[in-house]
C-alpha angles and dihedrals in degrees: 000000000000119000094181131042094230123072111252128246110232122210133178118231120184121219091237091058108115090215095045093129099041122103095238113120127233116186121217140156117259116238112202090198092076135051113260106244102189120005125190117200110197116180097162129120113263102256134098109296123219100187124023128185118213124195118193121193114202140171125246088267090055095254108154112239101175143344124212129192131197140160088226129059114267113252094186143009111272118235101250091183089075108016096172100045117117096015124115105194134046121192118201098184114128120242117187099170114128118218125239092229128025121190110199126190125184120207124191111213123202098232136043124251115286095023104075135140128206119237127198118256118273123231097223114119134190117278094259093055094242136094115284121185111252091234089056097041092080088054097046100050125067101292136175113237098192102050132028114275123215124212137184104234126192119192134188121267096341143097119302115265118207104195142349128207126226116281117260126208119213117195107203096174114104087201091061091042091055092044092053090050087056096053107030104083102162125014110135119217092013112118120210095176126109135046093279122046118208126204129178119225132295084039095221096176090056095047090047091055102041094111092044091052091048091052092046091051090064097034106047121158115281091237091070112101120229096260094048092047092049093049091048091050091050093050091048089052090051092051094046091048091051091049089051099045103042118090093257090054092052091050090047090054090053091047093051088051089058089052090060097054119114086256103035112230134192140187121226096238092059101034086109088079087075095047102074110159110253094032121120120243134179121229138153119263116177087355091300123115106237139166123253137176116236112238104172142330141201143162118245137211093032100242135117090258096046114134125229116260109202119191113205137171135218139174122260138155120256090199096273107039140002114265138179113255131187128228134175129227126192126211113195118218123264135189125246122345128337134180111267092219091058095061125105089242115040127186112238095245092054098048113129107228121228104182094182093055090041095056095255093305132107114252091254092051091046093051093048092046093051091043091057089046090052092053091050092050090053092061096068142345108285129202111223145159117248129198119172145046121326117231129235105218102174090150094050121114085245082062108188114102118230144198116312137196132060117328130179114184146074125312139178112226107215119157096171093045091050093066093043101044106024095089098022097104132075088255107027111224129271094020109063108182138020099313113132122228114248115257120267114249115248114254125227118254111284115238126219118255118224118249097206140031114266121266139183115285098216119122093251094053093041090054091062113101096204118084124227092240142286121302115251086242096062112120093012096113132069095009120176108233089224092056108116094203111127110243128212124267088249090060093052092043095059097041115120114271094207126068134183116254138180109239108219095196094058100021088232135117122252142165115250133193114240091225090062095057126099134170115273114259104205119206102232091180094060093087092046091054093047109119103229139124108284091234092058093047092050092048095048094045092049094050097042102037094086090061095060114122119243095218126046110246092008112132111222114189117220110267136224098248099138138046106330116271096342134088094347097136138073117243120193124192113202113188134173143099119314118281099021096116107272097130091035089057092060091047093050092047089054089053092047094050096038091232129133119258121220104197114196134187134180087270090067095048103034124208103262108108095228095046093044092056093048095045094044092051089046095055094040089053089052090048090052093046095049098036086237130162109243118212120194105192120206090007093174088089088074103025103056115131118274123256128203094234098043105077094167092053090048090052092054091051092050091051092053093044091055094044093051091047094060103030113119101195139065116288127185120201119191128192142152092204103060091148090071094057120119109251092230088074093061093077091050094053115088099189128018114192124190118211113206123210117278121266125212092261089052090053091050090054091049091050091048092049090051092051092050094046092049092053092045097047093045093049090233097308091112119055133184110215122234090240090055092052092047089051090056094049097044108030115110089201091060092049093047092057092062091207118197124220095273092049091050090053091049091050090052092050092049092048090049091052090052091049093048091051091050092049091050092051090049093046092238124149093204120078118210122187103212134189093262091059093053092041090054091052092047092051092050092050093046092051092049093050091048089052091049091051094047120102089233089068091055090051091049090049091051091051090052091054090050092051093052 
């Protein structure tokens, strides 16, 4: 069988020849008494060759059987058993010209040379139904460009071929090598060093830089002489023409046509066109759409159904500085065409904008805005309002998972404090117990960012001392949060959009989305509306006013203004019957001063002496760090007087005495059993305030405040009828109950629930709390109190004690 009209020139090449795979020719005489070790079949015309195709036949053990060269793609496997059969001419002239481009394909055959069988032709055809050169077939089909791909190849009328490896391009032109060094600025794990550059099909780095090469061809450095510039331009044209004319190039042209449709489409096999390293993509991390920079990509395992694995990087704090971290995304294969904007990883230029969901900003503007917000939050702990779902970021560099679910309340964003305090307690929040944190996912290998812009690699350009300029990635790694240097938009875009925060409502750590954070709006009127004796209000305001923060949301740690390390705080003891406003006083003072409030109970501290000490110190340290008011509700559990026979109780008292002695902040203690306090605490308490029981006029003020707050907070959608208000003022049943402040609040909430249910049943948008709603709550409360006062309840209680 002849695959060229001219008779080939046959040359021996030995395996120990250093240039065994080059396209230089070495003539020799064939000896049929020995086994040919490395045959070159050259059927080209004798002139300088621009593109050469090389076909290597090897054994399973990678022993080279024969090597063929041609200036045209191979359409079949030559019969190396009889290389000269069927050819009429043989040319012995020497040709030492090296090509500009060499396309090399390696085929593993199933039998060694000289022991071959012929197999009938196979009916399988290329995917497009036409004839595709065998050298190009490995490029045209779904190939893996990071690792060798194996194929089962059937050919007409010749020996069976078991598997073929992916085609490899070798650029032997120093002009192209230098040009690529001038245009490829960031392509990790792609080497442009050496005299010969090697690229696996489908030559992604070359297709990603076609426009850059075209621009460089016409805008070469002025130091290039005319001959060098002309040769470089010619070689670039040859490369671009090859990329355009080969089957991959034709498929790429069709794919780029899909990208330009009104709704941009893409096929899976050529989605890599949109994954150029250095480009920005959007993907979900921790269920939040964020920006990332593509580093590299591949398909593994090397099969037709292999997914894309895209390695990207982003910026996140490690607790002390912002660093670049790697992450991997996977895109599963799909059939046919799909909208680019519907994928799980979307290139920036193909993102489908949703201004309403993005807060009125484009996605780029939103990412930059939140990136700047992230950098500001890293500088210091910040007191903010959060409304939304918490994020579980078990794979984050700040690796401990946190609370999840919906949370509406105040938080303190503190990335540096998270690492320091998260596991500082006896039971690290949020995990209380022996549960182990899930393992951190392994990160892909981090690439190296370039320091300078690319430049030509020729000797003239390399001899220049001045550099073309800094890379856009300079200064993007290991940034001190306190550094005031303005960063690039790219830096802010790829900053993490989730930050650790201390959740004040649960006293646990969690991960919050930046888009769910708002400045704190303190209620300065809360203290004014507090129903207390005027003398108490004046005293509290006078003592606490100096601790008010100057800036809303600004965390101001407690200072060292007094005697060093001792007695530097302010400790308030609020005592009185339940529901008279003790806890509410601490909450209103926090609103007045604009400071966070860490509200603790015995459930947060426990009762074991060792855990209590650790947990108490933990929360007091946080209170000191955040300049927060700390409230210990029902403190009598820990502050009861010591007894000679109760060593455990004595230990708790000693722990609290020492903690109060050295605490530097403001601490509120509440109790309704002050008589049981150990007398040693009296010298540690700066102000002790007694709250008397509520009078009828106090209750009326509390009711009125609740009515006004309800109307204000609901923006008029909830209304308390005049009849309902008159019922509260005039009803003897209401007065006889002697409700305290907490019971009045509970009654309002129950009445509101009844009114909401009635409005829903009637299909009304307006909610009206009527007299019947309040009357129903009063009757339920009255019946319960009568039952509690009845002798039958005492008997029932006694029976319960007997049972237990």
